VMD Tcl script that builds the backbone (N, CA, C; Angstrom):
set m [mol new atoms 243]
animate dup $m
set s [atomselect $m all]
$s set {name element resname resid chain x y z} {
  {N N MET 1 A -43.028 60.705 -8.642}
  {CA C MET 1 A -43.631 59.634 -7.858}
  {C C MET 1 A -43.362 58.299 -8.548}
  {N N THR 2 A -42.986 57.294 -7.784}
  {CA C THR 2 A -42.690 55.983 -8.350}
  {C C THR 2 A -43.910 55.075 -8.257}
  {N N LYS 3 A -43.984 54.154 -9.195}
  {CA C LYS 3 A -45.067 53.178 -9.184}
  {C C LYS 3 A -44.610 51.935 -8.451}
  {N N LYS 4 A -45.501 51.368 -7.685}
  {CA C LYS 4 A -45.215 50.128 -6.995}
  {C C LYS 4 A -45.655 48.969 -7.894}
  {N N ALA 5 A -44.775 47.982 -8.041}
  {CA C ALA 5 A -45.111 46.809 -8.856}
  {C C ALA 5 A -46.260 46.047 -8.203}
  {N N LYS 6 A -47.232 45.707 -9.006}
  {CA C LYS 6 A -48.375 44.940 -8.518}
  {C C LYS 6 A -48.538 43.715 -9.394}
  {N N GLY 7 A -48.729 42.593 -8.764}
  {CA C GLY 7 A -48.910 41.381 -9.541}
  {C C GLY 7 A -48.975 40.147 -8.673}
  {N N ILE 8 A -48.955 39.024 -9.341}
  {CA C ILE 8 A -49.075 37.727 -8.686}
  {C C ILE 8 A -47.920 36.853 -9.144}
  {N N ILE 9 A -47.294 36.182 -8.182}
  {CA C ILE 9 A -46.264 35.205 -8.515}
  {C C ILE 9 A -46.892 33.824 -8.377}
  {N N SER 10 A -46.916 33.089 -9.464}
  {CA C SER 10 A -47.398 31.712 -9.406}
  {C C SER 10 A -46.183 30.796 -9.515}
  {N N ASN 11 A -46.377 29.532 -9.208}
  {CA C ASN 11 A -45.233 28.624 -9.233}
  {C C ASN 11 A -45.639 27.208 -9.612}
  {N N GLN 12 A -44.631 26.425 -9.934}
  {CA C GLN 12 A -44.813 25.027 -10.327}
  {C C GLN 12 A -44.189 24.082 -9.295}
  {N N LEU 13 A -44.075 24.544 -8.049}
  {CA C LEU 13 A -43.386 23.749 -7.027}
  {C C LEU 13 A -44.019 22.377 -6.804}
  {N N ARG 14 A -45.312 22.353 -6.650}
  {CA C ARG 14 A -45.985 21.068 -6.377}
  {C C ARG 14 A -45.721 20.084 -7.511}
  {N N LYS 15 A -45.864 20.554 -8.732}
  {CA C LYS 15 A -45.614 19.708 -9.909}
  {C C LYS 15 A -44.173 19.200 -9.907}
  {N N LYS 16 A -43.225 20.095 -9.642}
  {CA C LYS 16 A -41.813 19.714 -9.640}
  {C C LYS 16 A -41.492 18.723 -8.526}
  {N N ARG 17 A -42.131 18.883 -7.363}
  {CA C ARG 17 A -41.922 17.924 -6.266}
  {C C ARG 17 A -42.340 16.527 -6.678}
  {N N PHE 18 A -43.490 16.430 -7.338}
  {CA C PHE 18 A -43.978 15.116 -7.736}
  {C C PHE 18 A -43.158 14.519 -8.869}
  {N N GLU 19 A -42.612 15.376 -9.723}
  {CA C GLU 19 A -41.727 14.889 -10.787}
  {C C GLU 19 A -40.398 14.396 -10.219}
  {N N LYS 20 A -40.020 14.874 -9.048}
  {CA C LYS 20 A -38.759 14.476 -8.401}
  {C C LYS 20 A -39.055 13.397 -7.364}
  {N N ASP 21 A -39.436 12.237 -7.841}
  {CA C ASP 21 A -39.696 11.071 -6.984}
  {C C ASP 21 A -40.717 11.338 -5.885}
  {N N GLU 22 A -41.733 12.132 -6.212}
  {CA C GLU 22 A -42.806 12.454 -5.272}
  {C C GLU 22 A -42.268 12.978 -3.939}
  {N N MET 23 A -41.334 13.922 -4.045}
  {CA C MET 23 A -40.735 14.571 -2.879}
  {C C MET 23 A -41.833 15.214 -2.037}
  {N N THR 24 A -41.755 15.028 -0.726}
  {CA C THR 24 A -42.756 15.627 0.156}
  {C C THR 24 A -42.384 17.076 0.470}
  {N N GLN 25 A -43.358 17.809 0.971}
  {CA C GLN 25 A -43.085 19.180 1.411}
  {C C GLN 25 A -42.038 19.164 2.519}
  {N N GLN 26 A -42.101 18.186 3.400}
  {CA C GLN 26 A -41.152 18.090 4.505}
  {C C GLN 26 A -39.736 17.842 3.987}
  {N N GLU 27 A -39.585 16.964 3.018}
  {CA C GLU 27 A -38.265 16.694 2.446}
  {C C GLU 27 A -37.685 17.939 1.782}
  {N N LEU 28 A -38.525 18.661 1.054}
  {CA C LEU 28 A -38.074 19.885 0.399}
  {C C LEU 28 A -37.712 20.940 1.434}
  {N N ALA 29 A -38.527 21.069 2.456}
  {CA C ALA 29 A -38.256 22.045 3.518}
  {C C ALA 29 A -36.916 21.759 4.185}
  {N N LYS 30 A -36.645 20.499 4.465}
  {CA C LYS 30 A -35.385 20.117 5.104}
  {C C LYS 30 A -34.208 20.461 4.196}
  {N N ALA 31 A -34.334 20.200 2.906}
  {CA C ALA 31 A -33.258 20.495 1.959}
  {C C ALA 31 A -32.975 21.996 1.877}
  {N N LEU 32 A -34.004 22.802 2.089}
  {CA C LEU 32 A -33.860 24.263 2.011}
  {C C LEU 32 A -33.553 24.916 3.355}
  {N N GLY 33 A -33.800 24.196 4.437}
  {CA C GLY 33 A -33.610 24.775 5.763}
  {C C GLY 33 A -34.737 25.707 6.169}
  {N N VAL 34 A -35.949 25.382 5.707}
  {CA C VAL 34 A -37.147 26.144 6.070}
  {C C VAL 34 A -38.177 25.167 6.635}
  {N N THR 35 A -39.312 25.680 7.054}
  {CA C THR 35 A -40.363 24.801 7.593}
  {C C THR 35 A -41.254 24.266 6.474}
  {N N ARG 36 A -41.938 23.174 6.785}
  {CA C ARG 36 A -42.909 22.616 5.839}
  {C C ARG 36 A -44.009 23.626 5.571}
  {N N GLN 37 A -44.374 24.408 6.585}
  {CA C GLN 37 A -45.418 25.414 6.436}
  {C C GLN 37 A -44.999 26.484 5.418}
  {N N THR 38 A -43.708 26.802 5.388}
  {CA C THR 38 A -43.209 27.763 4.407}
  {C C THR 38 A -43.388 27.223 2.999}
  {N N ILE 39 A -43.067 25.960 2.799}
  {CA C ILE 39 A -43.237 25.333 1.477}
  {C C ILE 39 A -44.715 25.334 1.087}
  {N N ALA 40 A -45.579 24.977 2.026}
  {CA C ALA 40 A -47.025 24.963 1.751}
  {C C ALA 40 A -47.512 26.356 1.363}
  {N N ALA 41 A -47.039 27.382 2.065}
  {CA C ALA 41 A -47.457 28.757 1.772}
  {C C ALA 41 A -46.947 29.222 0.410}
  {N N ILE 42 A -45.730 28.848 0.055}
  {CA C ILE 42 A -45.193 29.209 -1.270}
  {C C ILE 42 A -46.023 28.528 -2.353}
  {N N GLU 43 A -46.268 27.231 -2.192}
  {CA C GLU 43 A -47.060 26.483 -3.182}
  {C C GLU 43 A -48.455 27.073 -3.350}
  {N N ALA 44 A -49.041 27.538 -2.259}
  {CA C ALA 44 A -50.399 28.093 -2.302}
  {C C ALA 44 A -50.432 29.539 -2.803}
  {N N GLY 45 A -49.262 30.117 -3.027}
  {CA C GLY 45 A -49.214 31.499 -3.499}
  {C C GLY 45 A -49.472 32.519 -2.408}
  {N N LYS 46 A -49.382 32.093 -1.150}
  {CA C LYS 46 A -49.622 33.001 -0.027}
  {C C LYS 46 A -48.340 33.681 0.438}
  {N N TYR 47 A -47.201 33.205 -0.064}
  {CA C TYR 47 A -45.910 33.718 0.364}
  {C C TYR 47 A -44.947 33.626 -0.809}
  {N N SER 48 A -44.189 34.678 -1.029}
  {CA C SER 48 A -43.164 34.673 -2.073}
  {C C SER 48 A -41.815 34.395 -1.433}
  {N N PRO 49 A -41.066 33.451 -1.991}
  {CA C PRO 49 A -39.782 33.112 -1.379}
  {C C PRO 49 A -38.745 34.211 -1.590}
  {N N SER 50 A -37.734 34.219 -0.741}
  {CA C SER 50 A -36.606 35.122 -0.946}
  {C C SER 50 A -35.876 34.692 -2.221}
  {N N LEU 51 A -35.051 35.574 -2.736}
  {CA C LEU 51 A -34.256 35.210 -3.921}
  {C C LEU 51 A -33.361 34.018 -3.622}
  {N N GLU 52 A -32.790 33.995 -2.435}
  {CA C GLU 52 A -31.913 32.890 -2.056}
  {C C GLU 52 A -32.659 31.554 -2.111}
  {N N VAL 53 A -33.847 31.512 -1.535}
  {CA C VAL 53 A -34.649 30.288 -1.553}
  {C C VAL 53 A -35.062 29.949 -2.987}
  {N N ALA 54 A -35.458 30.940 -3.762}
  {CA C ALA 54 A -35.862 30.699 -5.149}
  {C C ALA 54 A -34.715 30.086 -5.960}
  {N N PHE 55 A -33.502 30.625 -5.795}
  {CA C PHE 55 A -32.364 30.084 -6.537}
  {C C PHE 55 A -31.982 28.691 -6.037}
  {N N CYS 56 A -32.119 28.441 -4.749}
  {CA C CYS 56 A -31.871 27.093 -4.223}
  {C C CYS 56 A -32.867 26.096 -4.818}
  {N N LEU 57 A -34.116 26.518 -4.970}
  {CA C LEU 57 A -35.133 25.655 -5.579}
  {C C LEU 57 A -34.776 25.313 -7.022}
  {N N THR 58 A -34.232 26.288 -7.760}
  {CA C THR 58 A -33.839 25.996 -9.147}
  {C C THR 58 A -32.728 24.964 -9.182}
  {N N ASP 59 A -31.835 24.990 -8.188}
  {CA C ASP 59 A -30.777 23.979 -8.111}
  {C C ASP 59 A -31.345 22.605 -7.782}
  {N N ILE 60 A -32.228 22.557 -6.800}
  {CA C ILE 60 A -32.819 21.278 -6.386}
  {C C ILE 60 A -33.560 20.615 -7.534}
  {N N PHE 61 A -34.323 21.404 -8.293}
  {CA C PHE 61 A -35.135 20.838 -9.363}
  {C C PHE 61 A -34.468 20.914 -10.737}
  {N N ALA 62 A -33.254 21.464 -10.786}
  {CA C ALA 62 A -32.495 21.603 -12.042}
  {C C ALA 62 A -33.377 22.192 -13.141}
  {N N THR 63 A -33.977 23.326 -12.816}
  {CA C THR 63 A -34.892 23.986 -13.742}
  {C C THR 63 A -34.671 25.491 -13.692}
  {N N PRO 64 A -34.869 26.185 -14.803}
  {CA C PRO 64 A -34.696 27.640 -14.805}
  {C C PRO 64 A -35.721 28.342 -13.909}
  {N N LEU 65 A -35.329 29.487 -13.383}
  {CA C LEU 65 A -36.192 30.258 -12.492}
  {C C LEU 65 A -37.533 30.584 -13.144}
  {N N ASP 66 A -37.510 30.981 -14.421}
  {CA C ASP 66 A -38.765 31.365 -15.074}
  {C C ASP 66 A -39.653 30.174 -15.414}
  {N N GLU 67 A -39.141 28.969 -15.266}
  {CA C GLU 67 A -39.978 27.785 -15.429}
  {C C GLU 67 A -40.617 27.400 -14.093}
  {N N LEU 68 A -39.947 27.741 -13.018}
  {CA C LEU 68 A -40.428 27.419 -11.683}
  {C C LEU 68 A -41.405 28.472 -11.159}
  {N N PHE 69 A -41.097 29.751 -11.445}
  {CA C PHE 69 A -41.933 30.865 -10.988}
  {C C PHE 69 A -42.354 31.728 -12.168}
  {N N GLN 70 A -43.594 32.222 -12.131}
  {CA C GLN 70 A -44.107 33.100 -13.176}
  {C C GLN 70 A -44.674 34.360 -12.532}
  {N N TRP 71 A -44.460 35.499 -13.184}
  {CA C TRP 71 A -44.951 36.796 -12.718}
  {C C TRP 71 A -46.072 37.245 -13.641}
  {N N GLN 72 A -47.209 37.590 -13.073}
  {CA C GLN 72 A -48.319 38.132 -13.838}
  {C C GLN 72 A -48.661 39.490 -13.254}
  {N N ALA 73 A -48.380 40.540 -14.025}
  {CA C ALA 73 A -48.633 41.900 -13.556}
  {C C ALA 73 A -50.122 42.193 -13.562}
  {N N ASN 74 A -50.566 42.921 -12.545}
  {CA C ASN 74 A -51.940 43.409 -12.478}
  {C C ASN 74 A -51.929 44.877 -12.882}
  {N N GLU 75 A -52.727 45.220 -13.844}
  {CA C GLU 75 A -52.815 46.628 -14.250}
  {C C GLU 75 A -54.151 47.180 -13.813}
  {N N SER 76 A -54.107 48.208 -12.979}
  {CA C SER 76 A -55.342 48.873 -12.601}
  {C C SER 76 A -55.642 49.941 -13.646}
  {N N GLU 77 A -56.823 50.454 -13.636}
  {CA C GLU 77 A -57.221 51.487 -14.609}
  {C C GLU 77 A -56.308 52.695 -14.529}
  {N N SER 78 A -55.884 53.113 -13.324}
  {CA C SER 78 A -55.040 54.298 -13.182}
  {C C SER 78 A -53.626 54.048 -13.680}
  {N N ASP 79 A -53.168 52.775 -13.705}
  {CA C ASP 79 A -51.835 52.464 -14.198}
  {C C ASP 79 A -51.736 52.515 -15.710}
  {N N LYS 80 A -52.860 52.422 -16.390}
  {CA C LYS 80 A -52.849 52.377 -17.849}
  {C C LYS 80 A -52.586 53.739 -18.473}
  {N N ASP 81 A -52.771 54.804 -17.750}
  {CA C ASP 81 A -52.588 56.148 -18.289}
  {C C ASP 81 A -51.154 56.502 -18.492}
}
mol reanalyze $m
mol bondsrecalc $m
mol representation Tube
mol addrep $m
């Protein structure tokens, strides 16, 4: 039986937008070819971007993937055994 990865992906998108001349969600969405709502959902942690979108974001902000996105694994009691 395989274990399913469980965790939370957090991100620094909002911070990076403001560091890049206070880029709006709409401007970022247009650059990526997605909706502003998608950007808002990613920033809020309600949606994880595709790998393609994640790598495009690293290009836009000229930052490594692990600086833009962080993975925090959740360990349940049964996973510790």
